[in-house]
C-alpha positions in Angstrom: -26.8 108.4 9.0 -24.2 107.9 6.3 -21.4 108.1 8.8 -22.9 105.3 10.9 -23.2 103.0 7.8 -19.6 103.7 6.7 -18.4 103.0 10.3 -20.3 99.6 10.4 -18.8 98.6 7.0 -15.3 99.5 8.1 -15.7 97.5 11.3 -16.9 94.4 9.3 -13.9 94.6 7.0 -11.5 94.9 9.9 -13.0 91.8 11.6 -12.7 89.7 8.4 -9.1 90.7 8.0 -8.3 89.8 11.6 -9.9 86.3 11.2 -7.9 85.7 8.0 -4.7 86.7 9.7 -5.4 84.3 12.6 -6.0 81.4 10.2 -2.7 82.1 8.4 -0.8 82.1 11.6 -2.3 78.8 12.9 0.3 76.0 13.0 -0.1 73.4 10.3 -0.6 69.7 11.3 2.6 67.8 12.0 3.5 65.2 9.4 2.7 61.7 10.3 5.8 59.6 10.8 5.9 56.4 8.7 6.9 54.4 11.8 4.0 55.7 13.9 1.6 52.9 15.0 -1.4 52.6 12.7 0.2 54.8 10.0 0.3 53.5 6.4 3.8 52.5 5.2 5.4 54.0 2.2 4.2 52.5 -1.1 1.1 50.9 0.6 -2.3 52.2 -0.2 -4.6 53.0 2.8 -6.6 49.9 3.7 -3.9 47.5 2.5 -1.9 45.4 4.9 1.9 45.1 4.6 3.2 41.6 3.9 5.7 40.6 6.5 8.2 37.7 6.1 6.2 35.6 8.6 3.1 36.1 6.3 4.7 34.5 3.3 3.5 30.9 2.4 5.9 28.3 3.8 5.9 26.4 0.5 4.9 26.6 -3.1 1.4 25.5 -4.2 1.3 21.8 -5.0 4.1 20.9 -2.6 3.8 19.3 0.7 3.7 15.7 -0.4 7.3 15.1 0.5 8.3 13.9 -3.0 8.2 15.3 -6.5 7.7 14.0 -10.0 9.8 11.0 -11.2 12.2 11.7 -14.0 13.4 9.2 -16.7 17.0 9.5 -15.6 16.2 8.3 -12.0 14.2 5.3 -13.2 15.5 1.9 -14.4 13.1 0.3 -16.9 12.7 -3.0 -18.7 10.0 -5.1 -20.4 9.6 -8.7 -19.2 7.8 -10.7 -21.8 5.8 -13.7 -20.4 6.6 -15.9 -23.4 3.0 -16.9 -24.3 2.8 -18.8 -27.5 -0.8 -18.1 -28.3 -2.2 -15.0 -29.9 -2.9 -13.3 -26.5 0.4 -11.9 -25.5 1.3 -10.2 -22.2 4.3 -8.6 -20.5 5.2 -6.4 -17.5 6.9 -3.0 -17.8 9.1 -2.9 -14.7 10.2 0.5 -13.3 12.6 0.9 -10.4 13.7 4.0 -8.6 17.5 4.1 -8.8 17.7 7.7 -7.5 18.3 8.9 -4.0 14.8 10.5 -3.4 11.3 9.2 -3.4 9.2 10.4 -6.3 5.6 10.5 -7.5 4.6 7.8 -10.1 0.8 8.0 -10.6 -1.2 7.1 -13.6 -0.1 5.0 -16.6 3.1 4.9 -18.5 3.1 6.6 -22.0 4.5 4.3 -24.6 5.9 4.9 -28.1 7.4 2.3 -30.4 10.3 2.3 -32.8 11.7 0.0 -35.5 15.3 -1.1 -36.1 16.1 2.3 -37.7 14.7 4.2 -34.7 11.7 5.3 -36.8 8.4 5.6 -35.0 5.9 2.8 -35.5 2.2 3.6 -35.1 0.8 1.2 -32.5 -2.4 2.3 -30.6 -2.5 2.1 -26.8 -5.3 2.1 -24.4 -5.6 2.1 -20.6 -7.4 -0.4 -18.4 -8.6 0.2 -14.9 -8.2 3.2 -12.6 -4.9 4.6 -11.3 -4.2 6.0 -7.9 -3.8 9.8 -8.0 -0.7 9.7 -5.7 1.7 6.8 -5.8 5.1 7.1 -4.0 8.1 5.0 -5.2 11.0 5.1 -2.8 14.6 4.6 -3.7 15.2 0.9 -4.5 11.5 0.2 -4.9 10.1 -1.4 -8.0 6.7 -1.1 -9.7 5.2 -2.8 -12.7 2.6 -1.9 -15.3 1.0 -5.0 -17.0 0.7 -4.9 -20.8 -1.5 -6.9 -23.1 -1.9 -7.3 -26.9 -2.7 -9.7 -29.7 -0.4 -11.2 -32.3 -3.3 -12.8 -34.3 -2.9 -12.5 -38.0 -6.6 -11.6 -38.1 -5.6 -8.3 -36.5 -3.1 -7.4 -39.2 -1.1 -5.5 -40.0 1.4 -6.7 -37.4 4.8 -5.2 -36.6 7.7 -6.1 -34.4 9.1 -3.1 -32.6 12.8 -2.9 -31.8 12.5 -0.5 -28.9 9.8 1.1 -26.8 10.0 4.7 -25.4 8.6 5.1 -21.9 7.6 8.5 -20.6 6.9 8.7 -16.9 3.6 10.5 -15.9 3.6 14.3 -15.8 6.9 14.6 -17.6 8.1 14.9 -21.2 11.2 12.9 -20.7 11.3 9.7 -22.7 13.6 6.7 -22.2 14.0 4.1 -24.9 14.5 0.4 -23.8 14.6 -2.8 -25.8 11.2 -4.3 -26.7 11.2 -8.0 -26.0 7.5 -8.7 -26.6 7.8 -9.8 -30.3 4.9 -9.1 -32.7 2.2 -6.5 -32.0 -0.8 -6.3 -34.3 -3.1 -3.5 -35.2 -5.4 -3.8 -32.2 -2.6 -2.3 -30.2 -1.5 -2.6 -26.6 -3.6 -2.3 -23.4 -1.8 -0.7 -20.4 -2.8 -1.3 -16.8 -1.9 1.1 -14.0 1.3 0.9 -12.0 1.4 -1.5 -9.0 4.0 -2.6 -6.5 6.0 -5.4 -8.0 
């Protein structure tokens, strides 16, 4: 009886050893070539797609209008005072594109005033009306922004600027030009949006 049990145990051990040997001898899976169709590329996690040159955006966000922001150096500016003798004064700020490319001139001009010593003068400004969100000014074209203010002594104190600094929309470049509008009183200057001159 004991001989039969020992024989069975020996047979079972031999069978397990044979199975383990066959598993060790089995060929390991061939490595997947990076160039194989459907295989993930190096450095790309499974499930991610590789970005090819044709998938890149054709232009930066915000472009596509055909023209960019206007800069002070490509714009010619001047103030044309209407010569009113009463207390209600007005003028036009003329801006011309003297560059070689069209540019974007939306919104309102930003104005800053200076005295004869080029020191800033505090004159409040306010905007009137609504501006177009996109306004193209081509080379050689001219636009104007109407200005209005009071020279009434009742609105004192009043000052006479020597120059006005004009900053085109969406830039921080200021250009100083002569101020020909005479006295400006404390109520400040109203600025209308750009329009074709």
